[in-house]
N, C-alpha and C positions, 0 to 999 in steps of 0.2 A: 897582757893583751895589747896588740899594736894599735896605732891610731885608726887604721882602717876598720879594724874589728870593733873598736870602741864606738866609732861613728855608726857602724852597722847595727850594733846593739841598741844605741840610742834611737835610731830610726825605728827599730823594731818596737821599742817601748811606745813611741809616739803613734805608730800605726795600730798597735793593740789598743791604746787609749782611744783613738779615734773610732775604732771598730765597736768597742763596747759602749761608747758614749751614745750611740743611736738608740740602744735598747735599755740601758741601765737607768736606775733611778738617780737623778742628779739634782743639784741645787739650782742649776742654771742650764737652759737649753737655748742658746742664741741661734737665731735664724741663719747666721753666717755659716753654720755647720750643716745646713740643710742641702739637699740635692737641688739641681737646677729646676727639676720638675716641681719640687715642693716650693721653691721660691716663686716660680711663675704662678703656681696655684694660689699662694698667699696674695700676690699682686691682683690676680683676677677676682679674688674674694673681696679684697678691701677697696680696690680702685673705685668701683661705682659709689661707695659710701662717702668718698672724699672729694670727688670732682666729677663734673659732667663730662662723660666720655664721648658725647656727641660734639663737643667743642673741638676746634682744630688743634692739632699738636703744636708744641712750642717750636720756634725757629730762632736760634741764636739768643736764647734767654728771655723771650717774651712769653705772653699768655700764662700757662701753668707755672712757669718759673717765677714770673712776676707775682703771681698769686701767692706762692710760697713765701717769697720775700716780704710781701705785705703782712702775711700771717706771722712771720717771725718778728718783724718790727713791732707789731701790736702786742705780741706775747712779752717782749722785752721792754716795751715802752720807749722805743727809740724812734727817731725820725724816719729811718730807712734801714734797709738791709740788702746785702748782695749775696746771691748764691755762688758757691764755688764747688768745683768737683772734688777738691781735697782740702783738708785742714792745713796741710803744709803750705799750699799755695795761699790759702786765705790769710794766714797769719803773716807770711812774708809781705803780702800786699798791704795789709793794714799797717804794719810797722814801717814799711818804707814810705807810706803816705805820711805817717806822723814824723818820720825823720826829715822829710822835706819841709813840713810845717814848723818843726821846732828848731831846725838847723843843726840837729845833732843825730848822727847815726848810731849813737850809743844806746843800747837797750839793757837796762838792769833786770836780771832775772835770777832764778835759782839754778845751780848746776844740775839738779835732777829734773829740770823742766824738759818737756818733750822735745823742743827744738835742739837742746843741748845733747840729749841722749839718743834720739831716734831719727834724726833728719839729716844725717851726714853733713853737718855744719852748713846747712843751706843758708842760714842767716848771713854767714860770712861769704861763702863761696858764690852764691847766686845774687843776693840782694844788697851786698855791700854794707851790711849792718855790723855793729861791733858789740857783741854781748859782753857784759861784765857781771860778776857774781857778787850779789849783795851779802850773802851768807852761805855757809856750807853746812849749817845745822839741818837736820832732816825734818824741816818744817818750813812754813812760809816765813819770810823776813818780818821782823818786828819794826815798829815805827821808829825806834831809836836807831836800828841798823840802817834803815833807809835815810833817816835825817842825817846820820853821821858818816855816811859813805864818803870815802875820800876823794872821789872824782865826780865830775858832772855827768849827767845822763839826760837824754831827752824823753825817754819813755820807761816807765816801770811796768813790766809784764808779770802778772800774777796768775799762776796755773791753779785753778779752783775746781776740784781739789788737786793737790799735788800727788799724782799717781805713784811715782816711784818711791815716795816716802811713806806710802801706805794709804793713799787716797785720803790724805789729811787736809782739814780745813782749819783756818783760824776761827776764833769766836767772832761774832758780829762786831763787838766792840774793838777787837784787835784789827779786824779788816778796815773798819772806818778810820782808825788811827793811822794805819799804814797809808791809806789813800790820802789822808790829810797831810801826812809827812811828805809824800811825793809832791803834792800841790805846793807845799811851802818851798820846794826846790824848783818850782815852775816846770815840773815834768808832767806829762800826760800819763794816764793809766789805761792799760789794756788788759782785759781779762781773757786768759786762755780758758774758756769755759766749755771744753769738750764734754765735761760731766757736770756742767752747771745746772742742768735741768733737775737733777736729783738732790741738789744742795739746799733746797728750800727748807727741808725738815730740820737740818742742823742749824741753819741761821734763824729759823723761825720768822722768815720774811718772804714775801712773794717775789717772783722773778723780776718784776718791774723795779722793785725797791733795790734788789741786789744789783741789777744791771745799771741802775741810775748812778751808782758809785763810780763807774768807769766811763772813760771817753769812748771806748769801743769795746765790743764783746764778740768773741768768736764762739760759736756753738757747733757741735757735731750732730749729724742725723743718724749715724749708724751705731755709735758706741752703745747708747742706752735705748734709743728709739727704734732700732732694728731695721733701719733703711738700708738700701743697697750700697750707699755711700753718701758723699756730699756733706757740705758744711756751709756756714753763713757767717758773715761779719755784719754786725749791726752797730749803728752810731749816727752821727750827724749827717744830714742829707748831702752836704757838699763833699764830705770825705768819702761817702759811699759812691757818689758819682765818679770821683777820681779812682776809687778802687775798681770800679767796673772797667775803666780804661786800662788799668794795670792788669786786670784779669785777662783781658784780650791779649795784652803783650806777653803774658806768662803762658799763653796757650789754653786758657780756660774758657774761651768762647766756643763752646761745643754746639754742633748743629742742633741736635735734639737730646733732651735729657729727661723726657717725661717719665720713663720707668723709674729712675732714681727719685725724681720729685714726687711721684705718686706714692712711692714707699715711704718717703719722708712725711708726707701729709698723713699717711696711715699711722705712722709712728706718733705724730702729734695727737691724733684723735684717740688711738687705742692704748698706746704705752705711756705717754706722758702723764695721764691721770693716775696710773697705777704706781708710778715710781715712789711716792711717799709710803705706800704699803710695802714695797720691796725694802725700803730703808728700815722701816720699823721691824720687819721680820728678820732682817739681817742681824739686828741687835739680839734677837732671840737666838738665832743660830750661833752667833759669836759667843754668847754666854754658855750655851750648851757645849760648844767645843772646848772652852776652858774647863768646864766641869768634867767633861769626858776625859781629857788628857790627865787631869788631876786624879780621877778615879782609876785610870789605867796605870798609874804609878810611873809615868815618864819622869826622868830626872829634871827635865826643864822643857817648857814650851811657852810660846807667846802668841796671842792673838792681838794683832795691831791694826788700828787702834782698839783698845779693849772694848770701847763702846763705839762701833763703827760710825763714821761721819756720813757715809752714803751706803749704798747697798753692796759695796765692795770693800774688801779688807785683805790683810795679809795673815798668813799662819807661818810661824817660824818653829822649826824642830831641830834637835841636836843629832841630825843624821846627814850624810851627804845626799846630794840631789838625786843621784841614781838610785839609791836605796829607797828613798821616799817615793820616787816615781814608780818603781817596780811594785812596792807594797800597795800603792793606790790601784794600779792596774790589776794586780792579783785579786784584790778585794772585789773589784767590779766583775771580773771573770768568774769568780767563785760564788758571789752572793747577789749579783745583778744590782749592786749599789756602788756608784762611783762618787764617793764623798769628795774627793779632790779631783776635779775634772781638768784643771790647768796643769801646765808644766811646773816643774820644781827648778828653782835657780840656786846655784851655789852662792853662799854668802860668807865663806870662810871655811877653814878646816873643820869638817864634821858638822857643818851648819848649812841649812837650806831653808828657802821659803817658797811659798806659793801664794797666788792670789785666789781669793774665794769671791764668787759673785752669787747673789741671791736674786732670782727674778720669779716669774710666774711658776716655773717648775718647782721652785723651793718653797712656795707658800703652803704646800701640803705637809711639809716636814714639821713634826712636833719637836720640842726639846728632847723628849725621850728618844725619838727616832735618831736625832743627831748623836746623842750620847751612845746609843747602841752602835751606830756606824763607826764612831771613834774607836770603840772597843774592838770591832772587827778589823779596823785598819791597823791599830797598834799590835794586834795579835800577829800580823804579818810582817812586822818589823823584826830585825834580828835581835 
């Protein structure tokens, strides 16, 4: 099969998966997959619950935007917060503000961190920052690795959880030790907390206590809270004031943002309180997946982490990505159960992984439901 044919086949699998996702039983049904009409209906349903719609709309970041910023600062226990249209912009601004304060453009982070993997080298190309990699292990750096790193850095950035390593988190003790090690080097600490909202179960600590470890924290409103987009940086008032100036320079001073902000407020009210339940049920699903693969007689499989740290985790199988993806789609088309709703990524010869998310749609799945779905999926593998 030539390259064009292969690309057409892959598009076909994606299109088939998208088509069955709307009607199949799934573990996760994110709003991002909804139609425009469905998204607007959600906003019209939730907006009156979260804000007075008779108030004037926002203009260049005031009114409802300021209300959301105050809400985030209170949730995280920081002096202030600033809303940004994207997380890519938010983190660049936060880290360039720290670079000016510390006198160092060097940011210590993990090579699997989002800015290194998914942002087209924006730290370097746009913001003049210099990323350095503290460790290449598929986990967050240890205190010794931070303490013994061979060159100086102004900021330590920790992605909590580290998505591309399997949505992994350190223990609370490990996290506090890493932060202390950075302080010993006179570095500031920034949390990439795109999924920090759901990390409280693993750490056994409230958001305020987790955020208090860092000098600044970035959070996302769409990844787990279901908003239309948006992000925030929270931290000291003086730094947030500077961040707002840089937000303007980066093109983030948008005339009106009330639809996105309303959806973010709805996420804080409706979805944030449910996240611990999703995390706990994800552990039930993960255990049932392991049991199902073992019962099906697969030569090898891995659920990573074995006990998920949040409501998302990885599944690894000894098949190429195309084979696994086609089996998942065939299962959905033939049984109306889409066990693996995400794409499969190649991870080496004859090896692939996918990400699994458990949200409201997955709470009705029992362990037996998961094991039965695994058997149906494996039956469609060669």
